[in-house]
Biopython code that builds the backbone (N, CA, C, O; Angstrom):
import numpy as np
from Bio.PDB.StructureBuilder import StructureBuilder

atoms = [
    (1, "MET", "N", (50.387, 80.671, -18.056)),
    (1, "MET", "CA", (49.684, 80.245, -16.944)),
    (1, "MET", "C", (48.561, 79.038, -17.914)),
    (1, "MET", "O", (47.581, 78.419, -17.499)),
    (2, "LYS", "N", (49.065, 79.048, -19.032)),
    (2, "LYS", "CA", (47.977, 78.293, -19.756)),
    (2, "LYS", "C", (48.394, 76.598, -19.801)),
    (2, "LYS", "O", (47.611, 75.649, -19.768)),
    (3, "GLU", "N", (50.150, 76.566, -19.900)),
    (3, "GLU", "CA", (50.761, 75.178, -19.820)),
    (3, "GLU", "C", (50.342, 74.808, -18.165)),
    (3, "GLU", "O", (49.977, 73.703, -17.764)),
    (4, "LYS", "N", (50.482, 75.887, -17.456)),
    (4, "LYS", "CA", (49.828, 75.039, -15.756)),
    (4, "LYS", "C", (48.825, 74.574, -15.879)),
    (4, "LYS", "O", (48.738, 73.535, -15.224)),
    (5, "ILE", "N", (47.305, 75.010, -16.825)),
    (5, "ILE", "CA", (46.505, 74.276, -16.643)),
    (5, "ILE", "C", (46.373, 72.919, -17.400)),
    (5, "ILE", "O", (45.811, 71.876, -17.064)),
    (6, "LYS", "N", (47.009, 73.228, -18.435)),
    (6, "LYS", "CA", (47.340, 72.141, -19.258)),
    (6, "LYS", "C", (48.005, 70.756, -18.701)),
    (6, "LYS", "O", (47.948, 69.620, -19.172)),
    (7, "THR", "N", (48.609, 71.218, -17.618)),
    (7, "THR", "CA", (49.732, 70.045, -16.754)),
    (7, "THR", "C", (48.632, 69.796, -16.097)),
    (7, "THR", "O", (48.010, 68.881, -16.636)),
    (8, "ILE", "N", (48.041, 70.283, -15.012)),
    (8, "ILE", "CA", (47.233, 70.020, -14.256)),
    (8, "ILE", "C", (45.997, 68.932, -14.734)),
    (8, "ILE", "O", (45.657, 67.926, -14.110)),
    (9, "ALA", "N", (45.411, 69.446, -16.060)),
    (9, "ALA", "CA", (44.426, 68.734, -16.475)),
    (9, "ALA", "C", (44.892, 67.322, -17.032)),
    (9, "ALA", "O", (44.278, 66.279, -16.803)),
    (10, "ARG", "N", (45.687, 67.383, -17.554)),
    (10, "ARG", "CA", (46.615, 66.063, -17.693)),
    (10, "ARG", "C", (47.277, 65.405, -16.573)),
    (10, "ARG", "O", (48.097, 64.530, -16.849)),
    (11, "GLU", "N", (46.991, 65.764, -15.038)),
    (11, "GLU", "CA", (47.173, 64.793, -14.120)),
    (11, "GLU", "C", (46.083, 64.125, -13.667)),
    (11, "GLU", "O", (45.966, 62.955, -13.301)),
    (12, "ILE", "N", (44.833, 65.537, -13.775)),
    (12, "ILE", "CA", (43.647, 65.029, -13.560)),
    (12, "ILE", "C", (42.970, 63.976, -14.435)),
    (12, "ILE", "O", (42.232, 63.138, -13.917)),
    (13, "SER", "N", (43.192, 63.998, -15.682)),
    (13, "SER", "CA", (42.893, 62.961, -16.527)),
    (13, "SER", "C", (43.784, 61.589, -16.373)),
    (13, "SER", "O", (43.447, 60.590, -17.007)),
    (14, "GLY", "N", (44.667, 61.576, -15.711)),
    (14, "GLY", "CA", (45.472, 60.424, -15.561)),
    (14, "GLY", "C", (44.880, 59.274, -13.442)),
    (14, "GLY", "O", (45.357, 58.240, -12.974)),
    (15, "LEU", "N", (43.951, 60.052, -12.978)),
    (15, "LEU", "CA", (43.376, 59.341, -11.938)),
    (15, "LEU", "C", (42.223, 58.365, -11.964)),
    (15, "LEU", "O", (41.443, 58.372, -12.917)),
    (16, "ASN", "N", (42.080, 57.496, -10.916)),
    (16, "ASN", "CA", (41.169, 56.355, -11.274)),
    (16, "ASN", "C", (40.136, 56.757, -10.740)),
    (16, "ASN", "O", (40.115, 57.729, -9.985)),
    (17, "SER", "N", (38.884, 55.901, -11.132)),
    (17, "SER", "CA", (37.426, 56.461, -10.137)),
    (17, "SER", "C", (38.025, 57.277, -8.497)),
    (17, "SER", "O", (38.095, 58.490, -8.302)),
    (18, "CYS", "N", (38.346, 56.299, -7.624)),
    (18, "CYS", "CA", (38.829, 56.513, -6.361)),
    (18, "CYS", "C", (39.532, 57.841, -6.349)),
    (18, "CYS", "O", (39.414, 58.653, -5.431)),
    (19, "GLU", "N", (39.943, 57.937, -6.947)),
    (19, "GLU", "CA", (41.173, 59.198, -6.568)),
    (19, "GLU", "C", (40.466, 60.411, -7.078)),
    (19, "GLU", "O", (40.753, 61.520, -6.629)),
    (20, "LEU", "N", (39.577, 60.251, -7.975)),
    (20, "LEU", "CA", (38.962, 61.334, -8.516)),
    (20, "LEU", "C", (37.725, 61.537, -7.829)),
    (20, "LEU", "O", (37.225, 62.594, -8.213)),
    (21, "SER", "N", (37.051, 60.978, -7.000)),
    (21, "SER", "CA", (36.276, 60.362, -5.685)),
    (21, "SER", "C", (36.720, 61.597, -4.413)),
    (21, "SER", "O", (36.070, 62.508, -3.900)),
    (22, "GLU", "N", (38.147, 61.105, -4.220)),
    (22, "GLU", "CA", (39.025, 61.535, -2.948)),
    (22, "GLU", "C", (39.079, 63.138, -3.930)),
    (22, "GLU", "O", (38.951, 64.015, -3.076)),
    (23, "LEU", "N", (39.178, 63.639, -4.972)),
    (23, "LEU", "CA", (39.873, 64.770, -5.139)),
    (23, "LEU", "C", (38.621, 66.151, -5.413)),
    (23, "LEU", "O", (38.857, 67.357, -5.474)),
    (24, "SER", "N", (37.028, 65.300, -5.561)),
    (24, "SER", "CA", (35.748, 66.015, -5.926)),
    (24, "SER", "C", (36.106, 65.934, -3.782)),
    (24, "SER", "O", (37.063, 66.693, -3.634)),
    (25, "GLU", "N", (35.867, 65.590, -2.931)),
    (25, "GLU", "CA", (35.338, 65.812, -1.904)),
    (25, "GLU", "C", (36.653, 66.650, -0.829)),
    (25, "GLU", "O", (36.491, 66.941, 0.357)),
    (26, "ILE", "N", (38.006, 66.919, -1.710)),
    (26, "ILE", "CA", (38.445, 67.645, -0.648)),
    (26, "ILE", "C", (37.772, 69.221, -1.472)),
    (26, "ILE", "O", (37.131, 70.173, -1.027)),
    (27, "LEU", "N", (38.250, 68.912, -2.700)),
    (27, "LEU", "CA", (37.289, 70.387, -3.281)),
    (27, "LEU", "C", (36.470, 71.011, -3.021)),
    (27, "LEU", "O", (36.376, 72.235, -3.109)),
    (28, "LEU", "N", (35.353, 69.856, -2.461)),
    (28, "LEU", "CA", (33.958, 70.395, -1.461)),
    (28, "LEU", "C", (34.254, 71.281, -0.727)),
    (28, "LEU", "O", (34.243, 72.512, -0.728)),
    (29, "GLN", "N", (34.786, 69.721, 0.522)),
    (29, "GLN", "CA", (35.154, 70.215, 1.870)),
    (29, "GLN", "C", (36.135, 71.525, 2.245)),
    (29, "GLN", "O", (35.872, 72.489, 2.964)),
    (30, "GLU", "N", (37.421, 71.198, 1.463)),
    (30, "GLU", "CA", (38.282, 72.492, 1.863)),
    (30, "GLU", "C", (38.321, 73.946, 1.505)),
    (30, "GLU", "O", (38.948, 74.875, 2.013)),
    (31, "HIS", "N", (37.223, 73.885, 0.181)),
    (31, "HIS", "CA", (37.385, 75.135, -0.778)),
    (31, "HIS", "C", (36.095, 75.413, -1.135)),
    (31, "HIS", "O", (35.878, 76.447, -1.767)),
    (32, "ASN", "N", (35.070, 74.569, -0.801)),
    (32, "ASN", "CA", (33.894, 74.644, -1.395)),
    (32, "ASN", "C", (33.178, 74.614, -2.770)),
    (32, "ASN", "O", (32.172, 75.195, -3.176)),
    (33, "ILE", "N", (34.061, 73.716, -3.365)),
    (33, "ILE", "CA", (33.642, 74.122, -4.839)),
    (33, "ILE", "C", (33.086, 72.723, -4.937)),
    (33, "ILE", "O", (33.555, 71.807, -4.261)),
    (34, "SER", "N", (31.892, 72.529, -5.944)),
    (34, "SER", "CA", (31.287, 71.641, -6.435)),
    (34, "SER", "C", (31.647, 71.208, -7.716)),
    (34, "SER", "O", (31.451, 71.840, -8.754)),
    (35, "ALA", "N", (32.221, 70.025, -7.604)),
    (35, "ALA", "CA", (32.488, 69.227, -8.884)),
    (35, "ALA", "C", (31.941, 68.711, -9.828)),
    (35, "ALA", "O", (30.863, 69.146, -9.422)),
    (36, "THR", "N", (31.655, 68.166, -10.751)),
    (36, "THR", "CA", (31.192, 67.235, -11.209)),
    (36, "THR", "C", (32.258, 66.338, -11.554)),
    (36, "THR", "O", (33.324, 66.769, -11.994)),
    (37, "ILE", "N", (31.942, 64.603, -11.307)),
    (37, "ILE", "CA", (33.225, 63.707, -11.372)),
    (37, "ILE", "C", (32.330, 62.724, -12.303)),
    (37, "ILE", "O", (31.113, 62.567, -12.207)),
    (38, "TYR", "N", (33.320, 62.017, -13.344)),
    (38, "TYR", "CA", (33.514, 60.834, -13.708)),
    (38, "TYR", "C", (33.187, 59.716, -13.257)),
    (38, "TYR", "O", (34.034, 58.905, -13.633)),
    (39, "ASN", "N", (32.353, 59.199, -12.605)),
    (39, "ASN", "CA", (31.646, 57.736, -12.184)),
    (39, "ASN", "C", (31.544, 56.467, -12.552)),
    (39, "ASN", "O", (30.464, 55.935, -12.294)),
    (40, "PHE", "N", (32.277, 55.886, -13.029)),
    (40, "PHE", "CA", (31.799, 54.529, -13.776)),
    (40, "PHE", "C", (30.889, 54.455, -14.707)),
    (40, "PHE", "O", (29.860, 53.782, -14.645)),
    (41, "GLY", "N", (31.351, 55.359, -15.872)),
    (41, "GLY", "CA", (30.608, 55.997, -17.159)),
    (41, "GLY", "C", (29.333, 56.859, -17.120)),
    (41, "GLY", "O", (28.804, 57.406, -18.088)),
    (42, "SER", "N", (28.853, 56.894, -15.597)),
    (42, "SER", "CA", (27.643, 58.263, -15.534)),
    (42, "SER", "C", (28.302, 59.485, -15.185)),
    (42, "SER", "O", (29.385, 59.404, -14.606)),
    (43, "LYS", "N", (27.892, 60.419, -15.406)),
    (43, "LYS", "CA", (28.216, 61.824, -14.486)),
    (43, "LYS", "C", (27.376, 61.770, -13.455)),
    (43, "LYS", "O", (26.271, 61.280, -13.687)),
    (44, "THR", "N", (27.637, 62.192, -12.234)),
    (44, "THR", "CA", (27.166, 62.472, -11.116)),
    (44, "THR", "C", (27.693, 63.769, -10.572)),
    (44, "THR", "O", (28.896, 64.014, -10.671)),
    (45, "GLU", "N", (26.835, 64.645, -9.982)),
    (45, "GLU", "CA", (26.972, 65.440, -8.815)),
    (45, "GLU", "C", (27.201, 65.502, -7.871)),
    (45, "GLU", "O", (26.089, 65.478, -7.343)),
    (46, "THR", "N", (28.402, 65.629, -6.565)),
    (46, "THR", "CA", (28.662, 65.631, -5.613)),
    (46, "THR", "C", (27.648, 65.663, -4.702)),
    (46, "THR", "O", (27.298, 64.869, -3.828)),
    (47, "LYS", "N", (27.079, 67.142, -5.204)),
    (47, "LYS", "CA", (25.867, 66.882, -4.051)),
    (47, "LYS", "C", (24.679, 66.379, -4.390)),
    (47, "LYS", "O", (24.153, 66.625, -5.475)),
    (48, "LEU", "N", (24.117, 65.570, -3.417)),
    (48, "LEU", "CA", (23.269, 64.472, -3.517)),
    (48, "LEU", "C", (21.588, 64.479, -3.134)),
    (48, "LEU", "O", (21.362, 65.389, -2.336)),
    (49, "GLU", "N", (20.952, 64.077, -3.320)),
    (49, "GLU", "CA", (19.577, 64.356, -2.996)),
    (49, "GLU", "C", (19.384, 63.553, -2.157)),
    (49, "GLU", "O", (19.835, 62.419, -2.316)),
    (50, "ASP", "N", (18.619, 63.904, -0.948)),
    (50, "ASP", "CA", (18.408, 62.934, -0.081)),
    (50, "ASP", "C", (17.736, 61.301, -0.471)),
    (50, "ASP", "O", (17.944, 60.309, 0.228)),
    (51, "ASN", "N", (16.902, 61.313, -1.739)),
    (51, "ASN", "CA", (17.353, 59.498, -1.742)),
    (51, "ASN", "C", (18.541, 58.690, -2.298)),
    (51, "ASN", "O", (18.347, 57.568, -2.765)),
    (52, "TYR", "N", (20.038, 59.366, -2.245)),
    (52, "TYR", "CA", (20.850, 58.946, -2.952)),
    (52, "TYR", "C", (21.781, 58.774, -1.594)),
    (52, "TYR", "O", (21.848, 59.442, -0.562)),
    (53, "TYR", "N", (22.435, 57.649, -2.023)),
    (53, "TYR", "CA", (23.713, 57.443, -0.459)),
    (53, "TYR", "C", (24.804, 56.927, -1.699)),
    (53, "TYR", "O", (24.745, 56.530, -2.863)),
    (54, "LYS", "N", (25.760, 57.188, -0.717)),
    (54, "LYS", "CA", (27.234, 56.831, -1.221)),
    (54, "LYS", "C", (27.325, 55.289, -1.190)),
    (54, "LYS", "O", (26.520, 54.620, -0.542)),
    (55, "LEU", "N", (28.116, 54.861, -1.757)),
    (55, "LEU", "CA", (28.873, 53.581, -1.408)),
    (55, "LEU", "C", (29.984, 53.326, -1.427)),
    (55, "LEU", "O", (30.633, 53.554, -2.448)),
    (56, "VAL", "N", (30.706, 52.642, -0.046)),
    (56, "VAL", "CA", (32.178, 53.334, 0.144)),
    (56, "VAL", "C", (32.919, 51.352, 0.454)),
    (56, "VAL", "O", (32.515, 50.677, 1.401)),
    (57, "LEU", "N", (33.720, 50.954, -0.319)),
    (57, "LEU", "CA", (33.897, 50.011, -0.378)),
    (57, "LEU", "C", (35.372, 50.228, 0.843)),
    (57, "LEU", "O", (36.220, 50.954, 0.325)),
    (58, "ARG", "N", (35.722, 49.809, 2.088)),
    (58, "ARG", "CA", (36.397, 49.666, 2.857)),
    (58, "ARG", "C", (37.286, 48.897, 3.202)),
    (58, "ARG", "O", (38.076, 49.454, 3.964)),
    (59, "LYS", "N", (37.661, 47.267, 2.868)),
    (59, "LYS", "CA", (38.428, 46.458, 3.123)),
    (59, "LYS", "C", (37.914, 45.708, 1.791)),
    (59, "LYS", "O", (36.788, 45.760, 1.297)),
    (60, "THR", "N", (38.939, 45.061, 1.388)),
    (60, "THR", "CA", (39.054, 44.367, 0.221)),
    (60, "THR", "C", (38.648, 42.524, 0.777)),
    (60, "THR", "O", (37.995, 41.746, 0.081)),
    (61, "GLY", "N", (39.055, 42.293, 1.729)),
    (61, "GLY", "CA", (38.480, 40.392, 2.190)),
    (61, "GLY", "C", (39.724, 39.516, 1.662)),
    (61, "GLY", "O", (40.779, 39.934, 1.184)),
    (62, "TYR", "N", (39.408, 38.491, 1.829)),
    (62, "TYR", "CA", (40.514, 37.487, 1.422)),
    (62, "TYR", "C", (40.915, 37.395, -0.265)),
    (62, "TYR", "O", (41.974, 37.148, -0.842)),
    (63, "SER", "N", (39.528, 37.723, -0.748)),
    (63, "SER", "CA", (40.140, 37.159, -2.467)),
    (63, "SER", "C", (39.817, 38.684, -2.904)),
    (63, "SER", "O", (38.692, 39.179, -2.832)),
    (64, "LYS", "N", (41.010, 39.374, -3.382)),
    (64, "LYS", "CA", (40.924, 39.908, -4.270)),
    (64, "LYS", "C", (40.479, 40.558, -5.823)),
    (64, "LYS", "O", (40.102, 41.616, -6.327)),
    (65, "LEU", "N", (40.848, 38.945, -6.244)),
    (65, "LEU", "CA", (40.970, 38.835, -7.398)),
    (65, "LEU", "C", (39.376, 38.284, -7.437)),
    (65, "LEU", "O", (39.018, 38.350, -8.613)),
    (66, "SER", "N", (38.665, 37.945, -6.886)),
    (66, "SER", "CA", (37.143, 37.495, -6.823)),
    (66, "SER", "C", (36.132, 39.295, -6.718)),
    (66, "SER", "O", (35.174, 39.600, -7.430)),
    (67, "LEU", "N", (36.578, 39.902, -5.952)),
    (67, "LEU", "CA", (36.479, 41.122, -5.835)),
    (67, "LEU", "C", (36.482, 41.902, -6.852)),
    (67, "LEU", "O", (35.525, 42.634, -7.102)),
    (68, "VAL", "N", (37.748, 41.844, -7.705)),
    (68, "VAL", "CA", (37.841, 42.584, -9.186)),
    (68, "VAL", "C", (37.152, 42.274, -9.553)),
    (68, "VAL", "O", (36.258, 43.045, -9.206)),
    (69, "LYS", "N", (36.574, 41.230, -10.412)),
    (69, "LYS", "CA", (36.247, 40.091, -10.830)),
    (69, "LYS", "C", (34.440, 40.597, -10.673)),
    (69, "LYS", "O", (33.623, 40.355, -11.562)),
    (70, "GLU", "N", (34.242, 41.005, -9.935)),
    (70, "GLU", "CA", (32.789, 40.990, -9.203)),
    (70, "GLU", "C", (32.274, 42.667, -9.322)),
    (70, "GLU", "O", (31.176, 43.103, -9.669)),
    (71, "ILE", "N", (33.547, 43.421, -8.882)),
    (71, "ILE", "CA", (33.228, 44.661, -9.632)),
    (71, "ILE", "C", (33.339, 45.041, -10.965)),
    (71, "ILE", "O", (32.406, 45.761, -11.321)),
    (72, "LYS", "N", (34.103, 44.818, -11.757)),
    (72, "LYS", "CA", (33.940, 44.923, -13.289)),
    (72, "LYS", "C", (32.414, 44.267, -13.528)),
    (72, "LYS", "O", (31.846, 44.812, -14.474)),
    (73, "GLU", "N", (31.771, 43.408, -12.995)),
    (73, "GLU", "CA", (30.765, 42.703, -13.546)),
    (73, "GLU", "C", (29.586, 44.047, -12.904)),
    (73, "GLU", "O", (28.561, 44.358, -13.510)),
    (74, "LEU", "N", (29.881, 44.466, -12.039)),
    (74, "LEU", "CA", (28.834, 45.185, -11.089)),
    (74, "LEU", "C", (28.335, 46.706, -12.053)),
    (74, "LEU", "O", (27.244, 47.211, -12.318)),
    (75, "PHE", "N", (29.769, 47.057, -12.367)),
    (75, "PHE", "CA", (29.528, 48.222, -12.739)),
    (75, "PHE", "C", (30.015, 48.255, -14.397)),
    (75, "PHE", "O", (30.158, 49.348, -14.945)),
    (76, "GLY", "N", (30.255, 46.985, -15.143)),
    (76, "GLY", "CA", (30.250, 47.068, -16.156)),
    (76, "GLY", "C", (31.909, 47.976, -16.261)),
    (76, "GLY", "O", (31.898, 49.081, -16.802)),
    (77, "LEU", "N", (32.979, 47.524, -15.823)),
    (77, "LEU", "CA", (33.835, 48.086, -15.996)),
    (77, "LEU", "C", (34.747, 46.701, -16.517)),
    (77, "LEU", "O", (34.592, 45.480, -16.541)),
    (78, "GLY", "N", (35.975, 47.883, -16.986)),
    (78, "GLY", "CA", (37.256, 47.113, -17.845)),
    (78, "GLY", "C", (38.535, 46.558, -16.484)),
    (78, "GLY", "O", (39.118, 47.149, -15.575)),
    (79, "LEU", "N", (38.521, 45.655, -16.808)),
    (79, "LEU", "CA", (39.167, 44.914, -15.995)),
    (79, "LEU", "C", (40.427, 45.880, -14.851)),
    (79, "LEU", "O", (40.266, 45.980, -13.635)),
    (80, "LYS", "N", (41.543, 46.451, -15.581)),
    (80, "LYS", "CA", (42.025, 47.673, -15.216)),
    (80, "LYS", "C", (41.522, 48.450, -14.399)),
    (80, "LYS", "O", (42.111, 48.761, -13.364)),
    (81, "ASP", "N", (40.198, 48.953, -14.760)),
    (81, "ASP", "CA", (39.993, 50.050, -13.824)),
    (81, "ASP", "C", (39.203, 49.307, -12.462)),
    (81, "ASP", "O", (39.131, 49.933, -11.405)),
    (82, "ALA", "N", (38.659, 48.010, -12.583)),
    (82, "ALA", "CA", (37.901, 47.771, -11.380)),
    (82, "ALA", "C", (39.118, 47.233, -10.251)),
    (82, "ALA", "O", (39.023, 47.239, -9.024)),
    (83, "LYS", "N", (40.495, 46.688, -11.246)),
    (83, "LYS", "CA", (41.722, 46.636, -9.871)),
    (83, "LYS", "C", (42.053, 47.778, -9.423)),
    (83, "LYS", "O", (42.209, 47.933, -8.212)),
    (84, "ASP", "N", (42.285, 49.157, -10.623)),
    (84, "ASP", "CA", (42.463, 50.110, -9.621)),
    (84, "ASP", "C", (41.470, 50.502, -8.159)),
    (84, "ASP", "O", (41.632, 50.918, -7.012)),
    (85, "ILE", "N", (40.584, 50.146, -8.899)),
    (85, "ILE", "CA", (39.642, 50.455, -7.444)),
    (85, "ILE", "C", (40.011, 49.235, -6.159)),
    (85, "ILE", "O", (40.455, 49.458, -5.032)),
    (86, "VAL", "N", (39.761, 48.315, -6.598)),
    (86, "VAL", "CA", (40.164, 47.631, -5.387)),
    (86, "VAL", "C", (41.775, 47.919, -5.083)),
    (86, "VAL", "O", (41.857, 48.289, -3.911)),
    (87, "ASP", "N", (43.107, 47.883, -5.723)),
    (87, "ASP", "CA", (43.965, 48.356, -4.881)),
    (87, "ASP", "C", (44.002, 49.964, -4.090)),
    (87, "ASP", "O", (44.811, 50.350, -3.247)),
    (88, "SER", "N", (43.242, 50.454, -4.480)),
    (88, "SER", "CA", (42.724, 52.027, -3.645)),
    (88, "SER", "C", (42.485, 51.910, -2.443)),
    (88, "SER", "O", (42.824, 52.708, -1.569)),
    (89, "VAL", "N", (41.861, 50.873, -2.295)),
    (89, "VAL", "CA", (40.694, 50.971, -0.917)),
    (89, "VAL", "C", (41.353, 51.651, 0.040)),
    (89, "VAL", "O", (42.578, 51.772, 0.065)),
    (90, "PRO", "N", (40.306, 52.280, 1.145)),
    (90, "PRO", "CA", (39.476, 52.639, 0.970)),
    (90, "PRO", "C", (38.860, 53.584, -0.345)),
    (90, "PRO", "O", (39.524, 54.476, -0.872)),
    (91, "CYS", "N", (37.614, 53.251, -0.719)),
    (91, "CYS", "CA", (37.672, 54.402, -1.621)),
    (91, "CYS", "C", (36.226, 54.667, -1.894)),
    (91, "CYS", "O", (35.470, 54.107, -1.100)),
    (92, "TYR", "N", (35.520, 55.564, -3.055)),
    (92, "TYR", "CA", (33.737, 54.919, -3.107)),
    (92, "TYR", "C", (33.729, 54.332, -4.748)),
    (92, "TYR", "O", (34.275, 54.511, -5.836)),
    (93, "LEU", "N", (32.820, 53.607, -4.149)),
    (93, "LEU", "CA", (32.540, 52.616, -5.160)),
    (93, "LEU", "C", (31.270, 53.886, -6.021)),
    (93, "LEU", "O", (31.319, 54.171, -7.217)),
    (94, "SER", "N", (30.372, 54.379, -5.144)),
    (94, "SER", "CA", (29.770, 55.141, -6.180)),
    (94, "SER", "C", (29.254, 56.306, -5.207)),
    (94, "SER", "O", (29.136, 56.104, -3.999)),
    (95, "GLU", "N", (28.928, 57.643, -5.857)),
    (95, "GLU", "CA", (28.501, 58.531, -4.950)),
    (95, "GLU", "C", (27.032, 59.044, -4.959)),
    (95, "GLU", "O", (26.531, 59.551, -3.955)),
    (96, "SER", "N", (26.637, 58.955, -5.648)),
    (96, "SER", "CA", (24.992, 58.334, -5.663)),
    (96, "SER", "C", (24.359, 57.164, -6.280)),
    (96, "SER", "O", (24.597, 56.747, -7.414)),
    (97, "ILE", "N", (23.653, 56.743, -5.559)),
    (97, "ILE", "CA", (23.177, 55.088, -5.708)),
    (97, "ILE", "C", (21.657, 55.546, -4.845)),
    (97, "ILE", "O", (21.526, 56.377, -3.946)),
    (98, "GLU", "N", (20.700, 54.739, -5.444)),
    (98, "GLU", "CA", (19.542, 54.612, -4.840)),
    (98, "GLU", "C", (19.903, 53.415, -3.652)),
    (98, "GLU", "O", (20.897, 52.691, -3.705)),
    (99, "TYR", "N", (18.915, 53.383, -2.630)),
    (99, "TYR", "CA", (19.347, 52.174, -1.763)),
    (99, "TYR", "C", (19.310, 51.022, -1.533)),
    (99, "TYR", "O", (19.805, 50.227, -0.735)),
    (100, "THR", "N", (18.293, 51.035, -2.786)),
    (100, "THR", "CA", (18.170, 49.451, -2.848)),
    (100, "THR", "C", (19.202, 49.059, -3.613)),
    (100, "THR", "O", (19.895, 48.195, -3.075)),
    (101, "ASN", "N", (19.605, 49.463, -4.885)),
    (101, "ASN", "CA", (20.882, 49.279, -5.731)),
    (101, "ASN", "C", (22.152, 49.171, -4.394)),
    (101, "ASN", "O", (22.830, 48.159, -4.217)),
    (102, "ALA", "N", (22.223, 49.946, -3.881)),
    (102, "ALA", "CA", (23.359, 49.845, -2.909)),
    (102, "ALA", "C", (23.571, 49.167, -1.690)),
    (102, "ALA", "O", (24.575, 49.270, -0.985)),
    (103, "LEU", "N", (22.181, 48.189, -1.391)),
    (103, "LEU", "CA", (22.416, 47.152, -0.548)),
    (103, "LEU", "C", (22.515, 45.974, -1.423)),
    (103, "LEU", "O", (23.290, 45.071, -1.108)),
    (104, "LYS", "N", (21.756, 45.892, -2.568)),
    (104, "LYS", "CA", (22.342, 44.614, -3.434)),
    (104, "LYS", "C", (23.664, 44.725, -3.695)),
    (104, "LYS", "O", (24.194, 43.639, -3.461)),
    (105, "ILE", "N", (24.563, 45.653, -4.128)),
    (105, "ILE", "CA", (25.867, 45.677, -4.090)),
    (105, "ILE", "C", (26.549, 45.490, -3.058)),
    (105, "ILE", "O", (27.433, 44.658, -3.263)),
    (106, "LYS", "N", (26.539, 45.790, -2.298)),
    (106, "LYS", "CA", (26.974, 45.531, -0.329)),
    (106, "LYS", "C", (26.375, 43.996, -0.365)),
    (106, "LYS", "O", (27.292, 43.237, -0.682)),
    (107, "MET", "N", (25.259, 43.356, -0.167)),
    (107, "MET", "CA", (25.200, 42.232, -0.212)),
    (107, "MET", "C", (25.968, 41.129, -1.065)),
    (107, "MET", "O", (26.339, 40.095, -0.509)),
    (108, "LYS", "N", (26.202, 41.350, -2.399)),
    (108, "LYS", "CA", (26.795, 40.966, -3.484)),
    (108, "LYS", "C", (28.959, 40.689, -2.954)),
    (108, "LYS", "O", (29.830, 39.826, -3.052)),
    (109, "LEU", "N", (28.720, 42.554, -2.254)),
    (109, "LEU", "CA", (30.337, 42.166, -2.351)),
    (109, "LEU", "C", (30.952, 41.886, -1.172)),
    (109, "LEU", "O", (32.176, 42.007, -1.134)),
    (110, "GLU", "N", (29.971, 41.306, 0.440)),
    (110, "GLU", "CA", (30.079, 41.095, 1.472)),
    (110, "GLU", "C", (30.192, 39.681, 1.615)),
    (110, "GLU", "O", (30.613, 39.207, 2.670)),
    (111, "ASN", "N", (29.769, 38.780, 0.411)),
    (111, "ASN", "CA", (29.220, 37.688, 0.367)),
    (111, "ASN", "C", (30.498, 37.011, -0.051)),
    (111, "ASN", "O", (30.690, 35.796, 0.003)),
    (112, "ILE", "N", (31.644, 38.227, -0.616)),
    (112, "ILE", "CA", (32.633, 37.465, -1.001)),
    (112, "ILE", "C", (34.100, 38.416, -0.271)),
    (112, "ILE", "O", (35.080, 38.847, -0.878)),
    (113, "GLY", "N", (33.784, 38.512, 1.177)),
    (113, "GLY", "CA", (34.591, 38.832, 1.963)),
    (113, "GLY", "C", (35.064, 40.259, 2.061)),
    (113, "GLY", "O", (36.117, 40.526, 2.640)),
    (114, "ALA", "N", (34.221, 41.281, 1.446)),
    (114, "ALA", "CA", (34.371, 42.835, 1.190)),
    (114, "ALA", "C", (33.842, 43.294, 2.209)),
    (114, "ALA", "O", (32.714, 42.914, 2.524)),
    (115, "GLU", "N", (34.503, 44.181, 2.933)),
    (115, "GLU", "CA", (33.436, 45.300, 3.351)),
    (115, "GLU", "C", (32.928, 46.442, 3.125)),
    (115, "GLU", "O", (33.674, 47.420, 3.090)),
    (116, "VAL", "N", (31.743, 46.559, 2.950)),
    (116, "VAL", "CA", (31.494, 47.849, 2.452)),
    (116, "VAL", "C", (30.499, 48.920, 2.901)),
    (116, "VAL", "O", (29.368, 48.435, 2.896)),
    (117, "GLU", "N", (30.505, 49.727, 3.144)),
    (117, "GLU", "CA", (29.228, 50.544, 3.707)),
    (117, "GLU", "C", (28.723, 51.759, 2.966)),
    (117, "GLU", "O", (29.262, 52.454, 2.104)),
    (118, "ILE", "N", (27.284, 51.832, 3.665)),
    (118, "ILE", "CA", (26.493, 52.578, 2.784)),
    (118, "ILE", "C", (26.358, 54.111, 3.786)),
    (118, "ILE", "O", (26.072, 54.163, 4.982)),
    (119, "LEU", "N", (26.641, 55.178, 2.931)),
    (119, "LEU", "CA", (26.537, 56.512, 3.783)),
    (119, "LEU", "C", (25.590, 57.325, 3.085)),
    (119, "LEU", "O", (25.297, 58.441, 3.516)),
]
sb = StructureBuilder()
sb.init_structure("model")
sb.init_model(0)
sb.init_chain("A")
sb.init_seg("    ")
for serial, (resi, resn, name, xyz) in enumerate(atoms, 1):
    if name == "N":
        sb.init_residue(resn, " ", resi, " ")
    sb.init_atom(name, np.array(xyz, "f"), 0.0, 1.0, " ", f" {name:<3s}", serial, name[0])
structure = sb.get_structure()
């Protein structure tokens, strides 16, 4: 049993931020399990307060390289992490962000051709 848990833990630790967000959503929706996820350097509960929103990257647009650079800068990520996010579109950029910050990020990313949604 212990080895099974270690294997699952290894697999989960190999997931990128977007994949962790998807896993968290599945656990919450299908199994009613609330999970805390690692989201761009800060821990965030999947249950959101009313004044926080989710920021979703829907489409990359015409310049993936520019998008990777912008996401890297906006979220303080490494190049590989930013590229992983862009490669796994559609995905969550943040699951808990204030509306004004979400709007600023959305406008910056849409200026380089990405499609971003605030939920």
